[in-house]
C-alpha positions in Angstrom: 0.0 0.0 0.0 2.9 2.4 0.7 4.3 1.7 -2.7 1.0 2.8 -4.3 1.0 6.1 -2.3 4.6 6.7 -3.4 3.7 6.2 -7.1 0.7 8.5 -6.8 2.9 11.2 -5.2 5.6 10.8 -7.8 3.0 11.1 -10.6 1.6 14.3 -9.1 5.0 15.9 -8.9 5.9 14.9 -12.5 2.6 16.2 -13.9 3.1 19.5 -12.1 6.6 19.8 -13.5 5.5 19.1 -17.0 2.5 21.4 -17.0 2.9 24.3 -19.4 1.1 27.5 -19.7 -1.7 27.1 -22.3 -1.1 29.5 -25.3 -4.1 31.5 -26.5 -4.5 33.7 -29.6 -5.9 37.0 -28.5 -6.6 40.5 -29.9 -5.7 43.4 -27.5 -7.0 46.8 -28.4 -6.5 50.0 -26.5 -8.4 53.3 -26.1 -7.1 56.3 -28.1 -5.9 58.0 -24.9 -3.7 55.1 -23.9 -0.1 56.1 -23.3 2.3 54.3 -25.6 4.3 53.1 -22.6 1.3 50.9 -21.5 1.2 49.2 -24.9 5.0 48.9 -25.1 5.1 47.3 -21.6 2.3 44.9 -22.5 4.2 43.7 -25.6 7.4 43.4 -23.7 5.7 41.3 -20.9 4.2 39.0 -23.6 7.5 38.5 -25.5 9.5 38.1 -22.2 7.2 35.3 -21.1 7.7 33.4 -24.4 4.6 34.7 -26.2 4.6 36.1 -29.8 3.2 39.3 -31.2 1.5 38.1 -34.4 0.3 41.4 -35.8 0.4 45.1 -34.9 -2.6 47.2 -36.0 -2.2 50.6 -37.6 -5.8 51.9 -37.9 -6.3 51.4 -34.1 -4.1 51.0 -31.1 -3.5 47.4 -30.5 -2.0 44.1 -31.6 -2.7 40.3 -31.7 -0.6 37.8 -29.9 -0.2 34.2 -28.9 0.3 34.3 -25.1 0.1 32.1 -22.1 -2.9 32.4 -19.8 -0.8 33.5 -16.8 0.9 36.2 -18.8 -2.4 37.3 -20.2 -3.8 37.8 -16.7 -0.9 40.0 -15.7 -1.1 42.1 -18.9 -4.9 42.6 -18.4 -4.3 43.6 -14.7 -1.9 46.5 -15.5 -3.9 47.5 -18.7 -7.4 47.1 -17.3 -8.3 50.8 -17.6 -7.2 51.0 -21.2 -7.4 47.5 -22.9 -10.0 45.3 -24.3 -8.8 41.7 -24.6 -10.7 39.1 -26.7 -10.0 35.7 -28.0 -8.9 35.7 -31.7 -11.3 33.4 -33.5 -13.0 33.0 -36.9 -16.4 34.7 -37.2 -18.8 34.9 -40.1 -22.0 36.7 -40.9 -24.3 33.6 -40.8 -23.1 32.2 -37.5 -22.2 28.9 -39.1 
């Protein structure tokens, strides 16, 4: 019985060590009055955490990125007064 407990404990440790931050594709847009430093800091936090900026928008302030959920939480926390964050997904006019 002790061996079984040891195996369960070892499996729990291994699964925690192997767990990776799930990457999500997101679009982050900012209000017009957002300081450039807020956007620059958000991009830096994403890249420093292993995320990728996939596109920078020119007609509006914002960008799209592939980012881990933990990093996304921190970016949304320090940009909450300025940013809108939504999942990047395919949409169409007919809802199909």
